[in-house]
N, C-alpha and C positions, 0 to 999 in steps of 0.2 A: 150445630155442626162445628163451630169454631172451638167451643169448650171441649168437645170430644177430641178434636185434633190435638189440643194442647195437652191432653192426658196421655197421648201416645209416647212411648219411650223414644229417646233420642237415638238416632242411628249414628254410630261412630264415624262412618264415612262422611255424613253430613256435617258433623262437628269439624272434621278435617278440612272440608271445603270452606266452611264459614271462617276458619282461622287463617285462610290464605288471602293475601292482599292482591286483588287483580291488577293493581297499578304497578306491582313490582315484578320485574323480570325474573324468571326462574331458570337457572342454568345448572347443569345441562338438561336437556329433555331426555329422560331415561325411558320413555315409552316409544320413541321413534326409531325406525330402522331405515336403511338406505332404500329398500323397496317397501312400498306401503303395505302395512299389515292391518287387515280389516278384522274387527272383532264385533260380534253381535252384542248389543246391549241387553242384559237381562235385568239387572237391578243396580242401584247406586253402589251398594257395598262391593259387589263383585267387580264392577267397573273400576273402582279405585284400586283393586288388586293389580291392575295392569299399568299403574303409573310408573313402575320400575321394571317393566318387562325386559328392557334392553340391558339391565344390570345383571351380569351372570349369576351372582349369588343372591342379591337382594330380591330380584324378581320372583324366583321360586319360593323364597321365604315368605314374602308378602302374600302371594297367591295362596300358599298353604295356610297362613294365619287367618286371612279374610274369607277364604272359601270361594267356590265357584257355583253360582246358582244356575240351574237348568230349567227354571220355571218360565213359561211363556205368558204368565198371568198379567204382566205389565206392571207399571208403577214408575214414578218419577218422570222420566222422559217418555217411556213407551206406554201404550195402553192396548185395549183389545182391538183397536183399528189401525194402529201405527206401530211398526217395528223399525229398529234402527241398527246400523253398524257404524263404528267409528274407526278412524285412522289418525295417527299422530304424525305431525310434520316438524322438522327441525332444520334451521338454517345451517347447522353444522354439516349436513349432507348435501347442501346445494340451495341456491336462492329460490328455486321454484319446485313445486311438486306437480306431477302430471299423472293423470289417470286416463285409461282407455277402456271402454266397456260397451257391450251391446246394452242399450237402454230399453226398459220395458215400455210398451205402448200404453197410452192413457187416452181417455176421451178428451176431445177438444171443446173447451168451454169459455175461454177468455173473451171471445168475440160475441158473446150473448146468444149462442146457438139455442134454438127453441127446444131441442131435444138432446139430452146428454147421450153421446155415443158410447161405444164399447171400448174396452182396453184390458190389458193384462192386469193393470192396477187402476185404481181411481185417481191416484196422484203419487208423484214421487218428488223428492227434493234433495239437493246436496248443499250443505251450508258449512261455512268456516266459522269457528268459534274460538274465543280465548280460552286457553286450557284450564286455568284455575277457577275463574268465576263462571265459565261456560257462557259468557256473554256473546250474543250474536254479533258477527262481523259482516258477513255477506252471504247471499243465497242465490241459487239458481233452481228453478222448478221446471217440470217436464216440458211445458210448451215454450219455454224460453231457450231451450238447448238446441243448438244446431247439430244435426247428424251428418256423418260422412260414411260412405260405403254401407248403405243400408241403415240399420238402426244404431250403428256405433257412434260414439261421441268421444271427442278429445276435450278434457277439462283440465285447465292449468290454473294453479293457485300460486300467487306471488304477491308481494307488496307492490304498491303502485310504481315505486321507483325501480323495481326489479323486473317489471313486466317486459318480456321479450317483444321485439318489434313484430314478430309473426304470431303473437298470441292475440289474434283478432278474428272476427267472424269470417272475414274475406279469405282467410287462410284455413278455415275449418276448425278453429280453436275457440272454445268457450273459456271465459276468464272469471275467476273468483279472487276477491281481495283476501290476502293472507292475514292481514291485521298488523298491528304495530310492533309486536314482539317477535323474537326469533323462533318461538314455538307457536304452533297452531294446531287446531283439532278439526278434522272433517267429520261431519255427521250426515249420513246417508239414510233417507227415510223411504220406506214403502208403506203405502196406505191402501187398505181394503183390496187385497189381491183377489182376482177371479179364482174360482175353485180349481180350475185346471192349470193354473200358473204355478207349477211346482218350484220354480226358481225364485220365489219370493223370500225376502228376509224372514218372514213369519215362519217359514218351514225349516229354518236352521235349528237343529237341536244343540243343546249345550254339551260341554262347556264352551265358553268363548274361545275362538281360535282353532277349534278342532274340525269344524265342518263347513265353514263359510264358502270356501272355494268349491268344495264338492257339490254343495246344494245349488249355488248360483250358476255354476258352469260358465257359459259364454257371457252371462250377465255379471260375473265377478269383475269388479273394477281393478284391473291390473295397473299398477302405478309405481312410480319411483321418483326420486329427487333428481334434479338437473341443475347445472349451472346455466345462467342466462345465455351466455355466449354459445354454449353447446346446443341449447334448444334452437337458437336462431340459425344454427348451421343446418337444421332440418329443412330450411327453405319454406316456400309457400307455393302451393298448398302443402300442409303438413300431412304426411302419410301416417295413419295410425299404426301400421306395421313397423314403420321406421322408428316410431316413438318407443315401441316395446323392444325393438332389436338393439337400440343404442345402449352403450354401457351405462349412461346415466350419472357419470361422475361429474362433480363441479368443474 
């Protein structure tokens, strides 16, 4: 198996990633927007075409050169059981990123239940990663996330020193560590959706960026960048509607 893999042709995007030093800060983040833009992951090559999406000329040129896969066959990060969306964060838009969404139901298993229950998904997770190396920084998974107003959740991402005072469970806010750099990447995973759960990431057709909001509907993670002080002005408990209504400027 190892020798067979060694005979596979090198993927240009993989060469690009391997040439980047994860210990070096990359400025600016040309994949981030003030409001979070979620993109379904199809393959490594097409995902790299989004590294310059926020650059008016370079973004379309790179996307055209690398192409946009629409295959759901999986590979690299995804597979037949797991599908992903990603969103880029940049400190240039604010110290924190915040998302609000209705979260899918999952079976409860962490307390050793003798029988696995039912759910729209078997499992979901939201992780922060370093952009270049895709090194894991922090994660939350389904049973760890506190909900407010039904199945909605508020998830805030920041560096530890930028964490707002009201970004705590008692105020209805879940927290993820942004990581050490000014850029961060969120990776949202859906695993094994139930057949009737049409809002699963698995059901988003390509190309990336065209149908995410349409398919996920109320489960789409609406999000934006905030300044720390501005988020603290939302008080405690934090109202998810107020999070989405605020202007979101640093």
